[in-house]
C-alpha positions in Angstrom: 129.7 106.9 87.4 131.4 103.4 87.5 128.7 102.2 89.9 125.9 103.7 87.9 127.1 102.2 84.5 127.5 98.7 86.2 123.9 99.1 87.6 122.8 100.1 84.0 124.3 96.6 82.6 122.6 94.6 85.1 119.2 96.2 84.6 119.6 95.5 80.7 120.6 92.1 81.1 117.8 91.4 83.5 115.2 93.0 81.7 116.1 91.2 78.5 115.5 87.8 79.9 111.9 88.5 81.0 109.0 87.4 78.7 106.7 90.4 78.8 103.1 89.2 77.8 101.1 91.4 75.7 99.3 94.3 77.6 95.6 94.4 77.5 93.9 97.6 75.4 90.6 99.3 75.5 89.9 101.9 72.8 88.3 105.0 74.1 84.6 105.4 73.4 83.5 108.9 72.0 80.6 110.1 73.7 78.1 112.0 71.8 76.6 113.6 75.0 78.2 113.2 78.7 76.5 110.8 81.1 74.7 112.2 84.1 77.0 111.3 87.2 74.7 109.9 89.5 75.6 106.1 90.0 73.0 104.9 87.6 74.1 103.1 84.2 72.6 104.6 81.1 73.0 101.7 78.6 71.9 104.1 75.7 74.7 106.6 76.2 77.4 103.6 75.7 75.8 102.0 72.7 78.7 100.2 70.9 81.4 100.6 73.3 83.5 97.6 74.2 84.0 97.3 78.0 86.7 96.2 80.1 86.0 92.6 81.9 87.8 89.8 83.0 89.4 90.9 86.3 92.3 88.8 87.8 93.1 88.6 91.4 96.2 90.1 92.9 95.3 88.7 96.2 94.3 86.4 98.2 94.5 83.9 95.1 96.8 85.4 93.0 96.1 84.8 89.1 92.5 83.4 89.7 89.6 85.4 88.3 87.9 87.9 90.3 85.1 86.2 92.4 82.9 89.0 91.2 81.9 90.2 87.8 82.8 93.9 86.9 82.2 95.7 83.9 83.9 99.3 83.2 83.1 101.6 80.2 85.7 104.2 79.5 85.0 107.1 77.2 85.4 110.9 76.8 84.3 114.1 75.0 85.8 117.1 74.1 86.3 118.5 77.6 86.3 115.2 79.9 87.2 111.4 80.8 84.3 109.3 82.1 84.3 105.8 83.6 81.3 103.3 84.8 82.0 100.4 86.9 79.2 98.0 87.4 80.0 95.9 90.1 78.2 92.5 90.8 78.3 91.7 94.4 76.4 88.6 96.2 78.2 89.4 99.5 77.5 92.2 101.8 78.7 95.6 100.6 81.2 97.4 103.1 80.9 101.1 102.8 81.1 103.5 105.7 83.5 106.1 105.1 82.4 109.6 103.9 85.3 111.7 104.4 87.2 112.6 101.3 91.1 111.5 100.8 90.5 109.0 103.8 89.6 105.7 101.6 91.4 102.8 101.9 91.6 98.8 101.3 89.1 98.5 104.6 86.0 98.9 102.6 84.7 98.1 99.2 86.3 100.4 96.4 86.8 100.8 92.6 90.1 102.7 91.2 90.7 104.4 87.9 94.4 104.5 87.0 95.4 106.9 84.3 99.2 107.2 83.0 98.8 110.2 81.0 102.5 110.2 79.6 102.4 106.7 78.6 105.8 106.5 80.4 105.2 103.3 82.8 106.1 105.3 85.9 103.9 108.3 87.1 100.1 108.4 87.0 96.8 109.5 88.6 94.7 107.2 90.6 90.8 108.0 91.1 88.9 106.1 93.7 85.7 106.1 95.3 83.2 103.4 97.4 79.7 102.7 97.2 78.8 105.9 99.2 80.4 107.8 96.3 83.5 109.1 98.5 86.2 110.6 96.4 90.0 109.9 97.1 92.6 110.8 94.6 96.4 110.2 94.6 99.0 111.3 92.4 102.0 108.6 92.3 105.5 108.4 90.7 108.4 105.6 90.7 106.1 103.0 89.1 103.3 103.6 91.9 105.8 103.1 94.6 105.8 106.6 95.6 102.2 107.8 96.5 101.2 111.4 97.3 97.8 111.2 99.1 97.6 114.9 99.7 97.2 115.6 96.0 93.9 117.0 95.1 92.1 117.9 92.1 88.7 118.9 90.5 86.6 115.9 89.4 83.1 114.1 89.8 82.2 110.8 91.1 78.8 109.2 92.2 77.7 105.7 93.3 74.6 103.7 94.0 73.9 100.4 95.4 71.4 98.4 93.6 69.8 94.7 93.8 72.9 93.1 91.8 75.6 95.1 93.7 76.6 98.6 93.1 77.5 101.2 90.1 80.2 103.8 90.2 80.5 106.6 87.8 83.6 109.2 87.3 84.1 112.2 85.3 87.5 113.7 85.1 88.3 117.1 83.2 91.1 117.0 81.1 92.1 120.3 82.5 92.6 118.6 86.1 95.5 116.3 84.5 98.7 116.8 83.3 99.5 115.0 80.2 101.8 114.7 77.0 99.8 116.6 74.1 99.3 114.8 71.1 99.7 111.3 72.4 96.7 109.1 71.4 97.6 106.3 73.9 98.0 106.4 77.5 98.6 103.6 80.2 95.5 102.6 81.9 94.1 100.2 84.5 90.8 99.3 86.6 91.1 98.1 89.9 88.5 96.6 92.6 88.3 95.7 96.2 86.0 93.3 97.4 86.3 93.7 101.2 84.3 90.8 102.3 86.4 88.5 100.6 89.9 90.2 101.2 90.1 90.5 97.6 91.9 93.1 95.1 91.6 92.6 91.5 93.0 94.4 88.4 91.7 94.6 84.8 95.4 94.1 83.1 96.1 91.0 84.7 98.1 90.0 87.9 99.9 93.1 89.6 102.9 92.4 91.8 101.8 95.4 93.9 99.1 97.6 94.1 99.1 100.7 91.6 102.2 99.2 89.7 101.9 101.7 86.5 104.1 99.5 84.0 101.7 96.6 84.9 98.7 98.3 83.2 97.1 98.3 80.1 96.8 100.6 77.3 93.9 103.0 76.2 94.1 103.8 72.7 92.3 106.6 70.6 92.7 109.5 73.0 91.8 112.8 71.7 92.9 115.2 74.4 92.3 119.1 74.1 95.7 121.0 72.6 98.0 123.6 74.2 95.0 125.9 75.3 95.9 127.8 78.4 94.0 128.1 81.7 94.3 130.7 84.2 92.6 130.5 87.7 92.6 132.4 91.0 92.1 131.1 94.2 91.4 134.0 96.2 90.5 133.8 100.1 89.3 136.1 102.7 89.2 135.0 106.5 88.4 136.6 109.9 89.8 135.3 113.0 90.1 136.2 116.9 92.3 135.1 119.6 91.8 135.4 123.4 92.9 138.7 124.4 93.1 140.3 121.0 90.9 142.2 118.4 88.9 140.6 115.4 91.4 140.6 112.4 90.9 140.5 108.8 93.1 138.9 106.1 93.4 138.1 102.8 95.4 136.4 100.0 95.4 133.7 97.5 97.1 131.5 94.6 96.9 131.7 91.0 97.3 128.6 88.9 98.4 129.2 85.4 98.3 126.0 83.1 100.7 127.1 80.6 100.0 123.9 78.8 98.9 120.4 79.1 102.1 119.2 81.0 103.4 122.3 82.4 101.6 124.7 85.3 102.8 127.6 87.3 101.7 128.5 90.9 101.9 131.8 92.5 100.9 132.8 96.1 100.5 135.9 98.0 100.0 135.8 101.8 98.8 132.0 101.7 96.9 131.2 104.7 97.7 128.2 106.8 95.1 128.8 109.7 92.7 126.0 108.5 95.5 123.4 109.6 94.2 121.0 112.4 96.6 120.4 115.0 98.8 117.3 114.6 97.6 114.3 116.7 100.1 113.6 119.4 101.8 110.7 119.5 103.9 108.3 122.0 107.8 108.5 121.1 110.1 106.1 123.0 112.9 107.0 121.0 115.0 110.2 121.2 114.6 111.3 117.6 112.4 113.7 116.2 109.0 112.7 114.6 107.9 113.4 111.2 104.4 114.9 110.6 102.5 115.2 107.1 102.1 118.1 105.0 98.7 119.6 105.4 98.8 122.7 103.7 97.6 123.3 100.1 100.4 125.4 98.7 102.9 122.8 99.2 100.9 119.9 97.9 101.1 119.5 94.4 104.7 118.1 93.4 105.6 117.4 97.1 105.8 113.7 96.4 108.8 114.2 94.1 110.8 115.2 97.3 110.3 111.9 99.1 113.9 110.4 98.6 114.7 108.5 101.6 117.6 111.1 102.6 115.1 113.8 102.9 116.7 117.2 101.9 113.2 119.3 101.6 110.7 118.9 104.4 108.2 121.5 103.8 107.3 122.0 107.4 110.6 123.4 108.1 108.7 126.3 106.3 106.6 128.5 108.3 104.6 131.5 107.5 105.3 133.0 104.0 105.3 136.5 102.6 105.0 135.1 98.6 105.8 132.3 96.7 106.0 130.5 93.4 106.0 126.8 91.9 106.5 125.4 88.6 106.2 121.9 87.9 105.4 119.3 85.1 107.0 117.2 82.4 108.8 118.0 79.4 110.0 115.0 77.5 111.3 112.5 79.7 111.9 114.8 82.5 109.9 115.5 85.1 110.5 118.8 87.4 109.2 120.9 90.1 110.9 124.4 91.4 109.5 125.9 94.2 110.6 129.4 95.9 109.0 131.2 98.9 110.1 134.4 101.1 109.0 134.2 104.7 108.7 137.3 106.9 111.2 139.2 109.3 109.9 137.8 112.8 112.9 138.1 115.1 116.7 138.2 115.2 116.2 134.1 115.5 114.0 134.2 112.4 115.1 136.6 110.0 113.4 137.0 106.3 114.6 134.0 104.5 114.4 132.7 101.1 113.7 129.3 100.6 114.4 127.3 97.2 113.9 123.7 96.1 114.3 122.0 92.8 113.9 118.6 91.6 114.2 117.0 88.2 113.8 113.2 87.4 114.7 111.7 84.3 113.1 108.5 82.7 115.4 105.7 81.5 115.0 102.1 80.7 111.2 100.8 81.0 110.1 102.3 84.5 113.6 103.8 86.2 114.3 107.1 86.9 117.4 109.4 87.7 116.8 112.4 90.2 118.4 115.6 90.9 117.5 117.5 94.0 118.9 121.2 95.0 117.9 122.9 98.1 118.8 126.3 99.4 118.1 128.2 102.6 119.5 132.0 102.6 119.2 134.9 104.8 121.2 138.1 105.2 124.0 136.9 106.8 124.2 132.8 106.4 122.9 130.1 103.9 122.6 126.1 104.0 122.6 124.1 100.6 122.3 120.8 99.6 122.9 118.8 96.2 121.3 115.2 95.9 121.6 112.5 93.1 119.2 109.6 93.3 118.4 106.6 91.2 115.4 104.0 91.1 115.9 101.0 88.9 112.8 98.7 88.5 114.5 95.9 87.6 111.7 93.5 86.3 108.5 93.0 88.3 110.0 92.2 91.6 113.5 93.4 91.9 114.5 96.9 92.6 117.8 98.8 93.1 117.8 102.3 94.6 120.6 104.6 95.9 121.4 108.3 96.8 124.3 110.8 97.3 123.6 114.2 98.9 126.5 116.6 99.3 125.5 119.8 101.7 127.2 123.3 102.5 128.8 125.3 104.3 131.5 122.7 105.6 133.9 120.2 104.1 132.3 117.5 101.7 133.2 114.3 103.9 131.6 115.1 107.1 128.7 117.0 105.3 127.5 114.3 102.9 125.4 111.1 103.2 124.9 108.3 100.4 123.1 105.0 100.5 122.6 101.9 98.1 119.6 99.3 98.6 118.6 96.4 96.8 115.3 94.8 97.2 112.6 92.1 96.2 109.2 93.1 96.8 105.5 92.3 95.9 102.4 92.1 97.8 103.4 88.8 99.3 106.8 89.3 100.2 109.4 92.0 100.9 113.1 91.7 101.4 115.9 94.1 101.2 119.2 95.3 102.4 121.0 98.6 102.5 124.2 100.1 103.2 124.2 103.9 104.3 126.9 106.6 105.3 126.0 109.8 106.9 128.7 112.3 107.8 129.0 113.6 111.3 128.0 116.9 110.8 125.5 116.3 108.0 122.3 116.6 110.1 123.2 120.4 111.2 123.0 121.6 107.6 120.1 119.3 106.1 117.7 119.8 109.1 117.5 123.4 108.1 115.6 122.4 104.9 115.1 118.7 105.4 114.4 116.0 107.8 117.1 113.7 109.0 116.9 112.1 112.5 120.7 111.2 113.1 124.1 111.5 111.4 127.5 110.3 111.9 126.6 106.6 110.8 128.1 103.7 108.8 124.8 101.8 108.6 123.4 98.4 107.7 119.7 97.4 107.7 117.4 94.6 106.4 113.8 94.0 106.3 112.2 90.6 105.6 108.4 90.1 105.4 105.9 87.5 104.1 102.2 86.9 104.2 100.7 83.6 103.9 97.2 83.5 102.4 95.4 80.5 104.1 93.1 77.9 102.4 91.6 76.3 105.7 88.5 77.3 108.0 90.6 78.9 110.8 92.9 81.5 109.4 92.4 84.3 106.6 96.3 85.1 106.6 99.5 84.9 108.7 102.0 87.7 108.6 105.8 87.5 109.5 108.3 90.4 109.5 111.7 90.8 110.9 113.3 94.2 110.8 117.1 94.8 111.7 119.7 97.4 111.8 123.1 98.0 113.1 125.3 101.3 112.7 128.8 102.7 114.1 129.9 106.0 114.2 132.0 106.8 111.0 134.0 109.5 113.1 135.5 107.0 115.7 134.5 103.8 114.8 132.3 103.1 117.7 128.8 100.7 117.6 126.4 103.3 118.2 123.0 101.4 118.1 121.7 97.9 116.7 118.3 96.4 117.0 116.1 93.4 116.0 112.5 93.6 115.8 110.3 90.5 114.9 106.7 90.1 114.5 104.0 87.8 113.6 100.2 88.7 113.0 97.4 85.7 112.8 94.2 86.9 111.2 91.4 84.5 111.8 88.2 83.9 109.8 86.0 85.4 112.5 87.9 88.7 111.7 89.6 88.6 115.1 93.5 89.1 114.7 96.5 88.2 117.3 99.7 90.1 117.0 103.2 89.7 119.0 106.2 91.5 118.4 109.6 91.8 120.1 112.4 94.5 119.9 115.8 94.1 121.1 118.1 97.1 121.3 121.2 98.9 122.0 121.9 102.5 122.1 124.9 104.6 122.7 124.3 108.3 123.9 125.9 109.6 127.0 126.2 106.1 128.2 125.4 102.7 126.8 121.6 101.6 127.1 120.0 97.8 126.3 116.1 98.5 125.5 114.0 95.6 124.8 110.1 95.4 124.7 107.3 92.9 124.2 104.1 94.2 122.2 100.6 92.1 122.4 97.8 92.9 120.2 94.3 91.9 120.1 91.9 93.3 117.2 88.8 92.7 115.8 87.9 93.6 112.2 90.8 95.6 112.1 91.0 95.3 108.1 87.8 97.1 107.7 86.8 100.9 108.6 84.8 99.9 111.9 87.2 98.2 114.2 88.5 98.1 117.5 92.1 97.2 118.9 93.7 96.9 122.1 97.5 96.2 122.7 99.8 95.8 125.6 103.7 96.8 125.6 106.3 96.3 128.1 109.9 96.5 128.5 113.0 98.4 129.3 113.7 102.0 127.8 116.7 103.9 128.7 117.1 102.4 132.2 113.4 102.7 132.9 111.0 100.0 133.1 107.7 100.8 131.3 104.4 99.7 130.2 102.2 101.1 127.5 98.3 100.2 127.0 96.9 101.3 123.7 93.3 100.9 122.3 90.9 102.5 120.0 88.5 102.0 117.4 86.1 103.3 114.9 82.3 102.8 114.7 79.4 104.1 112.4 76.6 105.2 115.0 74.1 106.4 112.7 74.2 106.7 108.8 75.4 110.1 108.9 77.5 110.0 112.2 80.9 108.2 113.0 83.1 108.3 115.9 86.8 107.1 116.5 88.8 106.9 119.7 92.3 106.3 120.5 93.9 106.0 124.2 97.6 105.5 125.2 98.5 105.1 128.8 102.3 105.2 129.4 104.1 104.9 132.8 107.7 104.8 133.3 109.4 103.5 136.5 111.3 105.2 137.8 110.1 108.4 136.3 112.2 111.3 137.6 111.4 113.6 134.7 107.7 113.0 134.5 107.4 111.4 131.5 104.3 109.0 132.0 101.4 110.5 130.6 97.9 109.5 129.3 96.6 110.9 125.9 93.2 110.7 124.6 92.0 111.5 121.4 88.4 111.4 120.1 86.9 112.5 116.6 83.3 112.6 115.8 81.9 113.4 112.5 78.5 114.4 111.0 78.0 114.0 107.1 75.1 116.0 105.8 76.8 115.0 102.5 80.1 113.8 101.3 81.1 117.7 100.8 79.1 119.4 104.0 80.0 118.0 107.3 80.6 118.8 111.0 83.8 117.5 112.7 84.7 117.9 116.4 88.3 116.8 117.4 89.5 116.7 121.0 92.8 115.7 122.8 94.4 115.8 126.2 97.7 114.8 127.5 98.1 114.4 131.0 101.8 115.0 131.3 101.2 118.8 130.7 97.6 118.8 131.5 97.2 120.1 127.9 93.6 120.0 126.3 93.0 120.8 122.8 89.4 121.1 121.1 88.8 121.7 117.5 85.5 122.1 115.8 84.8 122.6 112.2 82.0 123.3 109.9 83.0 122.6 106.3 81.3 123.1 102.9 83.0 122.4 99.6 80.4 124.1 97.3 83.0 123.8 94.5 85.1 121.0 95.3 87.7 120.6 96.2 88.8 124.2 96.3 86.0 126.4 96.7 85.3 126.0 100.5 83.5 127.5 103.3 85.2 126.8 106.7 84.1 128.0 110.3 86.3 126.8 113.0 86.7 127.0 116.9 89.5 125.8 118.9 90.9 125.7 122.5 94.0 125.2 123.8 94.3 125.0 127.4 97.2 124.1 129.9 97.6 123.1 133.5 98.4 125.6 135.8 101.9 124.4 136.7 102.9 125.1 133.3 102.5 128.9 133.3 100.9 129.0 130.0 97.6 130.7 129.5 94.6 129.2 127.7 93.4 130.3 124.5 90.2 130.5 122.3 90.4 130.8 118.6 87.6 131.6 116.3 88.2 131.6 112.5 86.0 132.1 109.2 87.5 131.4 105.8 86.1 131.4 102.3 88.0 130.2 99.1 86.3 130.8 96.0 88.0 129.6 92.4 87.7 132.6 89.7 88.5 131.1 86.0 90.3 134.1 84.7 91.1 132.4 81.2 89.4 129.2 80.5 
């Protein structure tokens, strides 16, 4: 409590000396009739509207006016919000990606950022490129916590013209959570011009992408009242696995929008069979690897659990009989509560109840105090954890964060963990120092529901990165990074690990880049190990969607010499056909456990439209002679949730493994039905 109070006083002092400039404002225009969302600007619809202009660069020339003119019109009617971006562009337009939720700053983009609670912390971000590809993101912690798996219903379209390109958005109010009766929202408009490495925003200079507190204001918001909405998402699936009969399955979800700021979700027998296989990774550590959550049921609100000491990792939960989730924001408190039951599969996997609850309270300008409770209970046992965390944004670049976690069963000291971190960061530089303590029995409890790679630590770590944008004819930028970590056993006091990793990256004007990194580390497991590695990388066009990369890594890894050759790239073969490929060849010497391997991954996409596509994915691993093939035909007829999927996959292993190959056929139909609208 004393620590939190001192942090609070420091934050108030720092914020008091900042001279915060007036925020830009745009008054929302009331449309008499909705525009056609086709990428063609209709000036007669916007007659009398005052647009947003005068974008300012965040990079590369911070504070300078944008090199190209951008004009944005923002309006609404009774049901939806609308935005039109008119983008002048003299240089070539870069746009190749047609896969939903896969956009990045590797091509030309525009972004609409909405702070619907006007809380300077949370918001929604909608992006598109000149091909009209959709990407939606939900953010928290002033834009620093991003959930790229979040999806909602909205429309966009884009078209290229002789002056540049135009993008149009239509976002229904019912697709957002917001505070009813609030006539002012936070807002910002962003643009990426790939050919000049430029990112600019309407509100002025941002210190980092998506900083909600540094946006402008939209006045005159007339959002609908507290009308309830009830939607069902039933699914029907048919599937077959080698040696088994065809099976029919069904289930679904129900979403009850209780009010504009609170919703309830229920599920019965949710189907996870559309989840693609995780791409295999090279792991040179002895720690477990984390994979992203791809299952629809867990996605909404999942970003709230992204604390550094992760007590809820939804991939620990496998099959589900039924479940429910309540989430929203009331006043200054954002919350998410999830409860699911898994079936009785065996003595080792009995029927289990999982509960996760998370609340975050807003204080100061854009800071939060969080509380997380997670429980796993079965007939003769349980594990539980309780976590308190805080995020304090001390002005534009300074940040203080911390967390304390206790778990049960067991004594508190050996089953608890905490950390405190102080950082200064923006789009040019980042440096932090962090101190962490993790009890010697903490992982045993928390990894029943969370993700903790290790325990029994007293740890200090620090990162330093800096990016120099160059104004010469040779380099686009030079980036330097240093990452350092050391920890001791909390139980015995023995030094368990340290590492130093330094890297430098040169990105040239001709689009080639060269990167070198060096890692030196000490590890204490059953004995002492001294590892090191050198990594060299050459890339072409790495900052864009179409690119090629080749790297070579060599060194010593747990008393074994090794080298790793990695390569890959992505290319648009035809207007509708794209191909990506990665390869990793790893060889150890000596290799008594036969861990040397060659992993190939290839993906091909054919996009009939942005919502009608064919994907083929294949990977093989020579270590166990595993070959995996996945082919999917997808049609989002009511995007993003109404969809038809037809899938074939094959898993094949070498004879020495004794594992039979399997063929899988799968057909799934999901159709949203509005019960109360």
